[in-house]
C-alpha positions in Angstrom: 29.5 -8.9 15.2 25.9 -9.9 14.5 23.0 -7.5 15.3 19.3 -8.4 15.2 17.3 -5.4 13.9 13.6 -5.6 14.6 11.7 -3.9 11.8 8.7 -1.9 13.1 6.5 -2.6 10.1 6.9 -5.1 7.3 5.5 -4.1 3.8 5.4 -6.6 1.0 5.6 -5.8 -1.8 6.8 -2.2 -1.2 5.1 -1.0 -4.5 1.9 -1.7 -6.4 2.2 -2.2 -10.1 -1.2 -1.9 -11.9 -0.1 -2.1 -15.5 -2.7 -3.7 -17.8 -4.5 -3.7 -21.1 -6.7 -0.8 -22.1 -10.2 -1.1 -20.8 -9.4 -3.7 -18.1 -9.1 -3.3 -14.4 -6.0 -4.6 -12.5 -5.9 -5.4 -8.7 -2.8 -5.7 -6.6 -2.4 -6.5 -2.9 0.1 -5.0 -0.5 0.4 -6.7 2.9 1.4 -4.7 6.0 2.4 -6.5 9.2 3.3 -5.2 12.6 6.9 -6.0 13.5 6.6 -4.9 17.1 4.8 -6.4 20.1 2.1 -3.7 20.2 -1.0 -3.2 18.1 -0.6 -1.4 14.8 -3.2 1.1 13.7 -3.3 2.6 10.2 -5.0 5.9 9.2 -5.4 6.8 5.5 -3.5 10.0 4.6 -2.8 11.7 1.2 -3.6 9.6 -1.9 -2.5 11.1 -5.2 -4.2 8.8 -7.7 -7.9 9.0 -6.7 -9.0 9.6 -10.3 -7.1 6.5 -11.5 -7.1 4.0 -8.7 -9.4 2.8 -5.9 -8.0 1.3 -2.7 -9.4 -0.6 0.3 -7.7 -1.3 3.6 -8.7 -4.6 5.2 -7.6 -5.6 8.7 -6.8 -9.3 8.4 -5.6 -9.8 12.0 -6.6 -7.2 14.6 -3.7 -4.8 15.2 -1.2 -7.1 13.5 -1.9 -7.5 9.8 -3.5 -5.4 7.1 -4.1 -5.9 3.4 -4.3 -2.9 1.0 -6.1 -3.7 -2.3 -5.4 -1.3 -5.1 -7.6 -1.5 -8.2 -7.1 0.5 -11.3 -10.0 2.2 -12.9 -10.2 1.4 -16.7 -8.8 4.3 -18.7 -7.1 5.4 -21.9 -3.6 4.3 -22.9 -0.8 5.9 -20.9 0.9 5.6 -17.6 0.6 7.1 -14.1 2.6 7.2 -10.9 1.6 8.2 -7.4 1.6 7.4 -3.7 -0.6 6.4 -0.8 0.4 7.7 2.6 -0.7 5.8 5.7 -0.2 7.2 9.1 0.6 4.8 11.9 0.5 4.8 15.7 4.2 3.7 15.9 6.6 6.5 16.8 9.3 4.3 15.3 7.6 4.6 11.8 4.9 7.3 11.8 4.3 7.2 8.1 4.2 4.4 5.4 4.4 5.5 1.8 3.3 2.9 -0.8 4.3 3.8 -4.4 1.7 3.0 -7.0 2.3 2.9 -10.7 0.4 1.6 -13.6 -1.1 2.4 -17.0 -2.8 0.8 -20.0 -1.3 -0.3 -23.3 
């Protein structure tokens, strides 16, 4: 038996790794695509790394594709871990959680 499962939202990669050298800024991109035949809307929710990381959400294709750019703020050696929650208008997947980790060596 073969079943085709339609994924409501495609996220690639699922995590953002912002590991870099002390004093430098690192940027990573996470792509979010609508998997259903209806427009996708994202609303920023809780973000636990505001003092360590900036992020920007860009709509690349209206209602279909988004790009989230995470940029680390230069800091002292050490590591951090947190999440960005994005609320969606899809009842099939009401919340997206992107894990963000990084640090400086």
